[in-house]
C-alpha atoms as one frame of an Amber mdcrd trajectory, in Angstrom:
protein
  75.831  86.255  79.812  78.259  83.779  81.356  76.928  80.991  83.570  78.891
  78.105  84.994  77.105  74.783  84.846  77.941  71.621  86.756  80.119  70.256
  83.967  81.129  73.314  81.978  81.354  77.063  81.773  79.848  78.729  78.738
  79.101  82.235  77.578  76.616  81.121  74.922  73.587  80.853  77.196  70.057
  81.926  76.231  66.814  81.981  78.168  64.539  79.088  77.260  61.182  79.428
  79.029  60.222  78.595  82.587  59.793  75.351  84.475  58.321  74.987  88.001
  58.397  78.756  88.404  62.130  79.102  87.681  63.867  80.513  84.629  65.205
  77.823  82.312  68.399  78.388  80.335  69.820  76.612  77.291  73.451  76.222
  76.311  73.792  76.646  72.571  77.055  74.708  72.461  76.101  71.587  74.462
  72.351  71.869  73.659  71.129  71.089  77.162  68.620  72.861  79.410  69.172
  73.721  83.060  67.893  75.942  85.854  70.078  77.868  88.271  70.309  76.739
  91.875  69.887  73.423  93.563  66.382  72.879  94.869  67.238  69.598  96.551
  68.750  71.143  99.691  66.430  72.817 102.172  68.286  75.591 104.068  66.439
  74.761 107.303  67.251  71.050 107.387  70.854  71.184 106.128  72.409  72.067
 109.528  70.239  69.479 111.282  71.285  66.683 108.950  74.954  67.678 109.241
  74.685  67.619 113.037  72.978  64.201 112.948  75.705  62.771 110.703  78.372
  64.188 113.006  76.786  62.701 116.134  76.288  59.302 114.560  79.725  59.298
 112.923  81.482  60.003 116.213  79.630  57.104 117.804  78.063  59.400 120.381
  74.430  58.910 119.406  72.170  56.193 118.092  69.348  56.568 115.598  66.873
  56.555 118.477  68.597  59.410 120.308  68.900  61.485 117.134  65.203  60.894
 116.437  64.299  62.104 119.937  66.450  65.232 119.533  64.726  66.213 116.293
  61.223  65.026 117.231  60.845  62.426 114.479  60.564  58.644 114.361  63.768
  56.551 114.136  62.716  55.458 110.651  62.892  59.088 109.463  66.499  59.468
 110.536
């Protein structure tokens, strides 16, 4: 099995239990554990946040306007 990690690519990968419902793997060379995928990015909110950054970066919208567009408070933007 060959899996590419963030910092390396190794073919000496073994399964090493489960954590938070996902399969955990262990690299026998670097001796570190990892899970596949990045759970920090929500597929539903990624386009919204990119659009908000684009609007604000172009100087076309303020935090208040972006908050009104997405139905949240300005502090959440």
